DOMIKOL-418847 format. One record per residue (C-alpha): y, x, z; chain. Coordinates in pm, 1 decimal. Layout:
! DOMIKOL-418847
Y,X,Z,A
...
END
This chain:
! DOMIKOL-418847
214.6,-1865.1,1098.6,A
75.8,-1540.6,955.6,A
-117.0,-1297.8,1179.0,A
-257.1,-954.4,1108.5,A
-620.1,-953.4,1227.5,A
-585.8,-591.2,1340.1,A
-251.0,-654.7,1512.5,A
-88.1,-361.3,1336.1,A
174.9,-555.4,1142.5,A
393.8,-806.2,1319.3,A
529.5,-1120.8,1162.9,A
879.2,-982.7,1221.1,A
791.8,-672.3,1019.2,A
664.1,-881.9,728.1,A
978.3,-1096.3,734.8,A
1200.5,-786.5,739.0,A
1015.8,-641.5,440.4,A
1044.1,-966.0,246.1,A
1420.9,-967.3,301.2,A
1440.4,-632.9,122.4,A
1315.5,-786.9,-202.0,A
1662.7,-804.2,-359.6,A
1726.6,-434.6,-293.1,A
1388.6,-347.0,-439.9,A
1459.5,-553.5,-751.1,A
1787.4,-367.2,-804.9,A
1618.0,-29.3,-760.0,A
1336.8,-122.9,-1001.3,A
1591.7,-234.2,-1260.4,A
1785.4,93.6,-1226.7,A
1468.9,302.9,-1257.1,A
1344.4,98.7,-1552.3,A
1673.8,154.7,-1737.1,A
1617.9,527.5,-1682.7,A
1269.6,510.3,-1835.0,A
1074.0,513.3,-1509.4,A
773.3,294.6,-1438.1,A
591.1,201.9,-1119.8,A
216.2,155.1,-1079.3,A
17.7,61.9,-771.8,A
-344.0,97.8,-666.9,A
-380.2,-267.3,-771.1,A
-304.5,-171.9,-1135.3,A
-666.3,-107.8,-1231.9,A
-583.5,-16.1,-1593.0,A
-302.4,229.0,-1515.7,A
-367.2,384.8,-1175.0,A
-566.2,711.3,-1207.5,A
-929.2,628.3,-1127.5,A
-1007.7,985.3,-1021.2,A
-731.2,968.8,-762.4,A
-879.4,649.8,-619.6,A
-1230.9,793.8,-629.9,A
-1136.2,1118.9,-456.1,A
-889.9,981.7,-199.8,A
-999.2,621.0,-153.5,A
-762.0,439.1,81.3,A
-567.4,762.9,129.5,A
-452.4,754.8,-234.4,A
-80.2,682.9,-262.6,A
-34.0,305.3,-281.1,A
250.2,349.9,-531.1,A
310.5,605.1,-805.8,A
647.3,634.6,-975.5,A
653.9,800.1,-1313.6,A
788.9,849.2,-1661.4,A
623.4,943.6,-1984.1,A
278.5,874.9,-2123.6,A
58.9,708.8,-1857.6,A
-259.7,779.0,-2054.9,A
-220.1,1149.3,-1971.7,A
-300.1,1064.8,-1608.5,A
-659.9,1008.5,-1719.7,A
-690.6,1319.0,-1937.9,A
-738.6,1599.1,-1685.5,A
-684.5,1965.2,-1765.9,A
-626.7,2285.0,-1574.0,A
-420.2,2296.2,-1256.3,A
-161.2,2570.3,-1214.2,A
27.5,2629.3,-890.1,A
209.2,2933.8,-763.6,A
514.6,3086.5,-607.5,A
863.8,2949.9,-648.8,A
995.0,3304.2,-619.2,A
778.5,3454.7,-890.6,A
846.9,3786.2,-1059.8,A
939.8,3794.4,-1429.3,A
587.2,3910.6,-1513.6,A
439.1,3621.8,-1311.3,A
664.4,3378.2,-1498.5,A
553.9,3520.7,-1833.8,A
188.4,3502.5,-1730.5,A
225.6,3139.1,-1619.0,A
385.3,3051.8,-1954.2,A
91.7,3217.6,-2132.2,A
-158.8,3022.0,-1922.4,A
9.4,2694.1,-2019.0,A
29.8,2797.2,-2383.4,A
-334.3,2908.4,-2401.0,A
-447.8,2589.2,-2228.1,A
-261.4,2389.3,-2492.6,A
-418.7,2596.4,-2771.0,A
-762.1,2523.5,-2622.1,A
-687.9,2150.3,-2612.0,A
-655.3,2139.2,-2233.2,A
-374.3,1970.2,-2048.4,A
-174.8,2153.6,-1781.8,A
-136.2,1987.9,-1442.3,A
121.0,2130.2,-1203.4,A
380.5,2047.4,-942.7,A
690.2,2118.2,-1148.7,A
854.6,2339.6,-887.1,A
1062.8,2628.7,-1016.1,A
869.8,2946.9,-1071.8,A
502.0,2948.4,-1168.7,A
456.2,2568.4,-1174.6,A
747.8,2497.5,-1405.7,A
674.5,2798.9,-1627.0,A
316.0,2691.8,-1691.2,A
434.4,2342.3,-1779.4,A
700.8,2472.8,-2016.8,A
450.4,2709.8,-2178.9,A
217.2,2418.0,-2244.8,A
498.4,2196.4,-2375.8,A
630.1,2467.8,-2607.9,A
279.2,2499.8,-2752.6,A
256.3,2122.3,-2805.8,A
13.7,2067.6,-2519.7,A
-20.1,1782.7,-2274.4,A
146.8,1818.2,-1934.5,A
105.2,1625.2,-1610.7,A
376.2,1706.5,-1357.6,A
313.1,1584.3,-1003.5,A
653.6,1609.5,-842.0,A
741.5,1622.2,-474.7,A
1103.9,1523.7,-532.5,A
1376.6,1415.2,-773.4,A
1167.1,1228.1,-1031.5,A
1473.6,1041.0,-1155.3,A
1658.3,1368.8,-1209.3,A
1357.8,1532.4,-1378.3,A
1312.1,1232.8,-1609.2,A
1653.5,1298.0,-1763.0,A
1628.5,1677.7,-1767.8,A
1665.9,1848.5,-2105.2,A
1366.8,2072.0,-2033.2,A
1125.8,1774.3,-2032.5,A
1303.8,1551.3,-2285.5,A
1115.7,1654.5,-2600.2,A
775.4,1635.2,-2431.9,A
855.5,1295.2,-2284.0,A
977.3,1164.3,-2619.0,A
670.9,1301.7,-2802.2,A
426.6,1150.6,-2552.2,A
298.8,1492.7,-2439.2,A
437.4,1475.6,-2085.7,A
396.0,1249.9,-1787.3,A
580.3,1310.2,-1461.2,A
465.1,1127.5,-1147.6,A
548.9,1119.0,-780.1,A
433.8,918.0,-480.5,A
785.6,952.9,-337.5,A
1105.5,759.1,-398.2,A
1233.0,867.9,-742.8,A
1574.5,944.7,-595.5,A
1446.6,1144.0,-296.7,A
1568.5,1500.5,-266.3,A
1353.4,1796.8,-174.1,A
1162.3,1777.6,152.2,A
927.6,2064.8,232.6,A
681.2,1822.4,393.1,A
635.5,1647.3,57.0,A
579.8,1967.0,-141.4,A
END
């Protein structure tokens, strides 16, 4: 009989989780058909080392993603801003992404509408590398026309620590 030495996980909980294996296999198959991949902290070659170094045990145990995994190791400049940005803010964010690409720097952002998305699109349009760290809807984003070319060219990676089919939740953003 299995026992958790810290008494935090009951045997019943482990058994319940193991019974969900079939559902997980179906979900993984669906996501894989859509071009998504899953990496865990145990995947030493794929999981971002800087994330582990900075967050330790607080790093997300699972990352869902699509696109070029190697971009997770590349770094770049981070751009975040308002969802309700003015047209001039949008144009500026696009220029930041474009100039970063021209300088050989990747653009890292959250992918939310407004400044985040505009900086990513500016970088993609200039042929630059983009890392999108999404709070929701990874599955939807992975099939979006706006990211398609970058994903196909290997210039974009989109990742999320949340269920790929999860909708927006302000606590995740």
